[in-house]
N, C-alpha and C positions, 0 to 999 in steps of 0.2 A: 617190237619186242621179239616177234617170231624170227626175224632176220638176225637180230642180235644173238639170241640163244642158239640158233642153228650155226652161226659163225663161231661162237664160243665153243660149242661141242666139237666142231671140226678141228678147231685150233688145239683144244686140249687133247684130242685123240692123236694129232700129229706130234705134239710135244711129248706125250707119253710114249709113243712109238720110238722117238729119237732119243729119249732120256736114258743116259747111262751113268749119271753122276748123282750121288745121294743128296747133295745140297740142292741141285736143280729139282730133284724129285720132291724134296721138302717144300720148295717154293711152289711147285705146281699143286701139291697137296693143300698147302695153306690157302692159295688163291681159290682152289676148287671149293674148299669149305666155306669161304666167304660167298662165293657165287651160289652155292646151295642155300645158304641162309637168306640171301637176297631173293632167290627164286621161290623159296618157301613163303616168304612174306608176300611176294607178288601173287602167288597162287591163292593165298588166303584172301587177299583183297579182291581178286577176281571171283572167287567163290561167293563172297558176300555180295558183290555187285550182281552176279548172276542170280543169286537167291532173291535179292530185292526186286530185280526185274520180273522174276517169276511171280512174286507176290503182287506186284503192280498189274501184271498180266491177268492174274486170277481176279483181282478186283474189277478191272475193266470188263472182263468176260461176264462177271456177275452183274455189273451195271447194264451191260448189253442185253443179257437175258431178262433182267427186270424191265428194261425199256421196251423190249420186243413184245412183252405180254401186255403192255399198256398202249402200244401203237404210237409211241412218241416219235415225232418227226426228227428229233435231234439224234436219233439212233444211227444215222449215217456218220456223223462226227465221231461217235463212240466206236463204231465199227472201224473207222480209219485209225483211231488210236490203238485199237486191238491189233490191227495188222502191223502197224509201225512197231509196237512193243514186241510183237511176236517175231518180227524180222530181227530186231536188235537182240532179243533173247537167243535166237539161233546163232548169231555171230558170237555172242558172249559164251555160249556153250561150246562152240567150236574152238575158241581161243583157250577156254579153261581146259578143255580136253588136251590141247597141245601142251599147255603148261604142266598139267598133271603127268603126262607121259614123258616130257622132257626131264622133269625133276626125278622121276623114277630112273631114267637113263643116267642122270647125274649120280644117283646112288650106286649104280653099277660101275660107273667110271671110278667112283671113290673106292669101291671094293677092289678094282684093278690096281689102283694106286697103292693101296695097302698091301696087296699081294706082291707087287713089284718091290715095294719097300722091304718087305719081309725077305724076298728072294735076294735083294742086294745085301741085306744084313747077313744072310746066311752065306753069301759068296764072299763077304768081306770087302766089298767095294767101298 
Protein backbone atom coordinates (compact mmCIF):
# COMPACT_ATOMS: atom_id res chain seq x y z
CA UNK A 1 0.00 0.00 0.00
CA UNK A 2 2.84 2.38 0.84
CA UNK A 3 4.47 1.93 -2.56
CA UNK A 4 1.12 2.17 -4.34
CA UNK A 5 0.22 5.46 -2.64
CA UNK A 6 3.68 6.94 -3.14
CA UNK A 7 3.60 6.07 -6.85
CA UNK A 8 0.08 7.45 -7.21
CA UNK A 9 0.99 10.75 -5.52
CA UNK A 10 4.03 11.14 -7.79
CA UNK A 11 1.95 10.33 -10.87
CA UNK A 12 -0.86 12.75 -10.01
CA UNK A 13 1.68 15.51 -9.30
CA UNK A 14 3.27 14.95 -12.73
CA UNK A 15 -0.10 14.86 -14.47
CA UNK A 16 -1.20 18.04 -12.70
CA UNK A 17 2.01 19.85 -13.67
CA UNK A 18 1.62 18.87 -17.35
CA UNK A 19 -2.14 19.35 -17.55
CA UNK A 20 -3.30 22.17 -19.80
CA UNK A 21 -6.66 20.86 -20.98
CA UNK A 22 -9.91 21.26 -19.05
CA UNK A 23 -11.16 17.75 -19.96
CA UNK A 24 -7.93 16.16 -18.79
CA UNK A 25 -8.15 18.17 -15.57
CA UNK A 26 -11.70 16.90 -15.00
CA UNK A 27 -10.47 13.35 -15.54
CA UNK A 28 -7.64 13.82 -13.02
CA UNK A 29 -10.07 15.42 -10.56
CA UNK A 30 -12.57 12.57 -10.87
CA UNK A 31 -9.89 9.91 -10.47
CA UNK A 32 -8.41 11.76 -7.50
CA UNK A 33 -11.79 11.94 -5.76
CA UNK A 34 -12.14 8.17 -6.15
CA UNK A 35 -8.65 7.59 -4.73
CA UNK A 36 -9.41 9.86 -1.77
CA UNK A 37 -12.55 7.84 -1.04
CA UNK A 38 -10.62 4.56 -1.24
CA UNK A 39 -7.84 5.83 0.99
CA UNK A 40 -10.29 7.22 3.55
CA UNK A 41 -11.82 3.75 3.76
CA UNK A 42 -8.37 2.18 4.05
CA UNK A 43 -7.46 4.67 6.78
CA UNK A 44 -10.59 3.83 8.79
CA UNK A 45 -9.95 0.10 8.53
CA UNK A 46 -6.34 0.52 9.65
CA UNK A 47 -7.43 2.75 12.52
CA UNK A 48 -9.85 0.06 13.72
CA UNK A 49 -7.21 -2.68 13.43
CA UNK A 50 -4.67 -0.50 15.27
CA UNK A 51 -7.23 0.23 18.00
CA UNK A 52 -8.13 -3.45 18.38
CA UNK A 53 -4.45 -4.41 18.67
CA UNK A 54 -4.07 -1.74 21.37
CA UNK A 55 -6.96 -3.28 23.30
CA UNK A 56 -5.46 -6.77 22.94
CA UNK A 57 -2.10 -5.40 24.09
CA UNK A 58 -3.72 -3.85 27.18
CA UNK A 59 -5.44 -7.14 27.99
CA UNK A 60 -2.19 -9.12 27.66
CA UNK A 61 -0.32 -6.59 29.81
CA UNK A 62 -3.07 -6.84 32.47
CA UNK A 63 -2.85 -10.65 32.38
CA UNK A 64 0.94 -10.41 32.63
CA UNK A 65 0.70 -8.12 35.66
CA UNK A 66 -1.86 -10.41 37.29
CA UNK A 67 0.30 -13.47 36.65
CA UNK A 68 3.47 -11.82 37.91
CA UNK A 69 1.88 -11.17 41.29
CA UNK A 70 0.94 -14.83 41.64
CA UNK A 71 4.33 -16.20 40.41
CA UNK A 72 2.75 -18.27 37.63
CA UNK A 73 5.30 -20.16 35.45
CA UNK A 74 3.22 -19.51 32.28
CA UNK A 75 4.21 -15.87 32.60
CA UNK A 76 6.99 -16.32 29.99
CA UNK A 77 4.43 -17.28 27.34
CA UNK A 78 2.28 -14.25 28.10
CA UNK A 79 5.38 -12.04 28.07
CA UNK A 80 6.18 -13.39 24.59
CA UNK A 81 2.63 -12.53 23.47
CA UNK A 82 2.98 -9.01 24.87
CA UNK A 83 6.22 -8.48 22.95
CA UNK A 84 4.75 -9.86 19.70
CA UNK A 85 1.61 -7.75 19.92
CA UNK A 86 3.66 -4.68 20.89
CA UNK A 87 5.87 -5.07 17.80
CA UNK A 88 2.83 -5.56 15.56
CA UNK A 89 1.17 -2.52 17.13
CA UNK A 90 4.28 -0.47 16.35
CA UNK A 91 4.09 -1.45 12.68
CA UNK A 92 0.35 -0.72 12.54
CA UNK A 93 0.89 2.71 14.09
CA UNK A 94 3.66 3.46 11.56
CA UNK A 95 1.45 2.44 8.64
CA UNK A 96 -1.56 4.33 9.98
CA UNK A 97 0.61 7.43 10.38
CA UNK A 98 1.65 7.11 6.73
CA UNK A 99 -1.96 6.69 5.59
CA UNK A 100 -3.15 9.66 7.63
CA UNK A 101 -0.45 11.96 6.29
CA UNK A 102 -0.90 10.80 2.70
CA UNK A 103 -4.66 11.37 2.78
CA UNK A 104 -4.02 14.88 4.06
CA UNK A 105 -1.58 15.42 1.17
CA UNK A 106 -4.31 14.16 -1.15
CA UNK A 107 -6.61 16.86 0.21
CA UNK A 108 -3.96 19.46 -0.66
CA UNK A 109 -3.63 18.06 -4.19
CA UNK A 110 -7.41 18.24 -4.48
CA UNK A 111 -7.24 21.93 -3.52
CA UNK A 112 -4.56 22.45 -6.18
CA UNK A 113 -6.77 20.72 -8.75
CA UNK A 114 -9.68 22.99 -7.88
CA UNK A 115 -7.46 26.08 -8.05
CA UNK A 116 -6.16 25.03 -11.46
CA UNK A 117 -9.71 24.34 -12.63
CA UNK A 118 -10.77 27.81 -11.47
CA UNK A 119 -7.75 29.39 -13.18
CA UNK A 120 -8.55 27.56 -16.44
CA UNK A 121 -12.16 28.67 -16.25
CA UNK A 122 -11.03 32.26 -15.72
CA UNK A 123 -8.56 32.05 -18.62
CA UNK A 124 -11.21 30.55 -20.90
CA UNK A 125 -9.29 27.38 -21.78
